[in-house]
Kinemage of the C-alpha trace (Angstrom):
@kinemage 1
@onewidth
@group {chain A} dominant
@subgroup {mainchain}
@vectorlist {calphas} color= white
{ca gln a 1} P -9.728 51.531 34.601
{ca val a 2} L -10.078 54.089 37.087
{ca arg a 3} L -6.432 56.075 36.827
{ca leu a 4} L -4.933 58.679 39.106
{ca val a 5} L -1.948 60.784 38.370
{ca glu a 6} L -0.209 63.147 40.105
{ca ser a 7} L 1.968 66.051 39.674
{ca gly a 8} L 3.607 68.960 40.731
{ca gly a 9} L 6.089 67.864 43.550
{ca gly a 10} L 9.013 69.079 44.259
{ca leu a 11} L 11.574 71.073 46.034
{ca val a 12} L 10.497 74.026 47.602
{ca gln a 13} L 12.234 76.490 50.473
{ca pro a 14} L 10.294 76.974 53.736
{ca gly a 15} L 7.226 79.475 53.436
{ca glu a 16} L 6.844 79.042 50.175
{ca ser a 17} L 4.380 77.239 48.048
{ca leu a 18} L 3.287 74.470 45.687
{ca arg a 19} L 0.145 73.293 44.138
{ca leu a 20} L -0.146 69.323 43.452
{ca ala a 21} L -2.455 68.063 40.965
{ca cys a 22} L -3.957 64.468 40.355
{ca ala a 23} L -5.668 63.816 36.816
{ca thr a 24} L -8.104 61.358 36.734
{ca ser a 25} L -9.330 59.047 34.123
{ca gly a 26} L -11.157 56.352 33.636
{ca phe a 27} L -14.760 56.777 36.240
{ca thr a 28} L -17.489 59.648 36.198
{ca phe a 29} L -15.353 62.550 38.292
{ca gly a 30} L -18.595 64.184 39.738
{ca ala a 31} L -19.524 61.225 41.275
{ca tyr a 32} L -17.050 60.300 43.921
{ca thr a 33} L -15.438 62.036 47.141
{ca met a 34} L -11.838 62.259 46.425
{ca ala a 35} L -9.168 62.810 48.813
{ca trp a 36} L -4.912 63.535 49.368
{ca phe a 37} L -2.667 61.645 51.823
{ca arg a 38} L 0.903 61.900 52.476
{ca gln a 39} L 3.483 59.554 53.959
{ca ala a 40} L 6.938 61.213 55.245
{ca pro a 41} L 10.355 59.288 55.568
{ca gly a 42} L 10.027 56.606 58.256
{ca lys a 43} L 6.159 57.252 59.236
{ca glu a 44} L 2.844 56.028 57.919
{ca arg a 45} L 0.884 57.272 55.188
{ca glu a 46} L -1.911 59.523 56.680
{ca trp a 47} L -4.671 61.627 55.074
{ca val a 48} L -4.514 65.061 54.803
{ca ala a 49} L -7.581 66.636 52.720
{ca phe a 50} L -11.034 65.348 51.673
{ca ile a 51} L -13.505 66.885 49.260
{ca asp a 52} L -16.710 65.898 48.494
{ca gln a 53} L -18.603 64.871 44.766
{ca leu a 54} L -19.430 68.950 44.315
{ca gly a 55} L -16.548 70.056 46.009
{ca asp a 56} L -18.925 71.815 48.885
{ca arg a 57} L -17.580 70.167 51.785
{ca thr a 58} L -13.979 70.048 52.652
{ca asn a 59} L -12.474 69.011 55.416
{ca tyr a 60} L -8.015 68.715 56.701
{ca thr a 61} L -6.209 67.587 58.992
{ca glu a 62} L -5.271 69.571 61.542
{ca ser a 63} L -1.518 70.267 60.952
{ca val a 64} L -2.596 71.602 57.388
{ca lys a 65} L -5.506 73.388 58.415
{ca gly a 66} L -5.320 77.237 57.145
{ca arg a 67} L -2.467 76.507 54.912
{ca phe a 68} L -3.831 73.955 52.464
{ca thr a 69} L -6.983 74.266 50.215
{ca ile a 70} L -8.197 71.357 48.314
{ca ser a 71} L -10.166 71.844 45.145
{ca arg a 72} L -11.708 69.919 42.184
{ca asp a 73} L -12.259 71.051 38.395
{ca his a 74} L -14.674 69.267 37.071
{ca arg a 75} L -14.577 70.044 33.172
{ca asn a 76} L -10.905 68.658 33.305
{ca lys a 77} L -11.203 66.101 36.420
{ca ile a 78} L -8.437 67.199 38.558
{ca val a 79} L -8.211 67.256 41.815
{ca tyr a 80} L -5.770 69.928 43.672
{ca leu a 81} L -3.643 70.434 46.526
{ca gln a 82} L -2.376 73.984 47.356
{ca met a 83} L 0.346 74.090 50.220
{ca asn a 84} L 0.789 77.582 51.131
{ca ser a 85} L 3.556 78.196 54.103
{ca val a 86} L 5.031 74.598 53.371
{ca thr a 87} L 6.914 73.715 56.677
{ca arg a 88} L 9.966 70.616 56.800
{ca ala a 89} L 7.194 68.713 58.527
{ca asp a 90} L 5.359 68.581 54.678
{ca thr a 91} L 8.020 66.909 53.107
{ca ala a 92} L 6.776 63.425 52.180
{ca val a 93} L 5.183 61.784 49.137
{ca tyr a 94} L 1.868 62.836 48.497
{ca phe a 95} L -0.616 60.592 47.123
{ca cys a 96} L -4.343 61.145 45.488
{ca lys a 97} L -6.930 58.664 46.485
{ca arg a 98} L -10.329 57.639 45.154
{ca pro a 99} L -11.546 56.280 48.707
{ca ala a 100} L -14.637 54.476 46.804
{ca gly a 101} L -12.696 51.442 45.652
{ca asn a 102} L -9.541 51.965 47.516
{ca tyr a 103} L -7.917 53.893 44.330
{ca trp a 104} L -4.213 55.118 44.707
{ca gly a 105} L -1.896 57.545 42.493
{ca gln a 106} L 1.628 57.011 42.246
{ca gly a 107} L 2.801 59.488 44.783
{ca thr a 108} L 4.661 62.482 44.247
{ca gln a 109} L 7.382 63.648 46.164
{ca val a 110} L 7.333 67.027 47.798
{ca thr a 111} L 10.789 68.225 49.616
{ca val a 112} L 10.746 71.269 52.112
{ca ser a 113} L 14.178 72.552 52.802
{ca ser a 114} L 16.301 75.276 52.709
């Protein structure tokens, strides 16, 4: 079955970097677009980044453009989210999603605090 497992979250200080990973299994990795979402305390879940099947096309929500980078490793079937220059506003639970079929991971907590 489709499985998405996020990792890499933690506590970081403002301005630092963090890389999230989403390990996938149970489907043909290169056939599907993938995305990252996040949900901050008391807020609705929001889309953060998207990557197409080959990794040629990406898109980002405005608030993370220029700071976050989504990528995918086809050999290891992993989707990454590189987060640079983080701010307190980036504090959230981050979720990996395969939009086709609406599959979600369990999420990984990112807390930005000094």
